[in-house]
N, C-alpha and C positions, 0 to 999 in steps of 0.2 A: 370588292363592293358585295353589298347584301341584296340578294333578290328575294323578292316576297312571291309567295305560292299561295295561291288560294286553295284550301282544302274542303272537302267534302265534308259536313257534319252530319253526325247521324245521332239521334236523340232517342232515348228510350222513353217508355210510357212515364207521364208526369206524376209526381208523388206531392200531394196537398202537404202545404206546412201548417202547423199550429192545429187548430181546431176545424179545419176545413174539410169537406168531403167532396169528392168529384162524383158526379153523377151523369147518366146517359138518360136524357128524357123520354118518356114514353110518347109515341106518336100515335095518335087516333085519327082513324079515317070516318068520315061522316057520310053514313049511308042512312037513307030512310025508304022502307018498303022497297028495296031494290033499285032506288034511284040514287046516284052519286051526285052530291053536289059540289060544285067548285066554287071554294070560297078564297080570296086573295088572302095571300100570307099576311098581308097587314091586318086583315080583319080577324084572323084566327087568334084565339087567346092560347098562349103556351101553356101545355100541360104542367101540373105542379107535382107530378108523380115520376119516378125514374128507378133505375137500377143503380145501386152504388158501385162505383168502378174502383174507386181507393179511399183510403181514410187517413187523414194526417194523424200524428203522434197524439195531440191532446185529444181529439175525438176517439181514438183507440183506447186511450186511458180510460175514459169514461164508458167506455163499451156501449156506446150509443147504436151503432150499427156496424156491419162488416162487410166487405165486397160480395156482392150477389143477393144482398138484401134489397127489397122494394121499399122504398120511402115516400111519404108526402111531405112537402116542405112548403113555406111561404113564398107565394108566387112572386112577390117583387124584392126579395131579397137576395136572387140569385144572379150570377154573373155568367153569361154565356160567352164561349169562344170556340175556335176550331183548332183541331188537333188532326193532321192526315187527313183533312176533308172531312171530317166527322164533327158535329156541334157536340160540345159536352157543357155541363154547368158545375159551377162550383158554388157551393153554399157553406154555410156555417153551421155547425153541427146543433147549435141552439135553436136553429130556424126548422129543423126537422120535427114534424109534428106527429107522425107516428112510422114505426117500421113494421112491416110485414115480412117476418122470415121466409124465404123460399125452402120448401123441403122436396125432395125428390124421391119419388116411389118407383123400385124396381120391380118390375113384373117378370115372371117366368113363363115362358109359352111351351 
């Protein structure tokens, strides 16, 4: 007799396929003159900028962006989903409007 055993699965970080780019959206707080406004999530507009987490092979071949870059993309072309409780966004590299490379400056004290 064959006995079925349920195994725990462990998944690594997702790797986009084709020309897709995985982005973590920037979250902005709404503060005016020291007063914080509470706006229901349904009324908030999603930010259309974020940090690139990973790049699919076709997008990497086009040298559009690389992990760590800050990108601005078309607001309504993105697909949001959750990975380990974090919301990430999947976009097509053709929907990226501009890339702002991040540079790090080392300081010696």
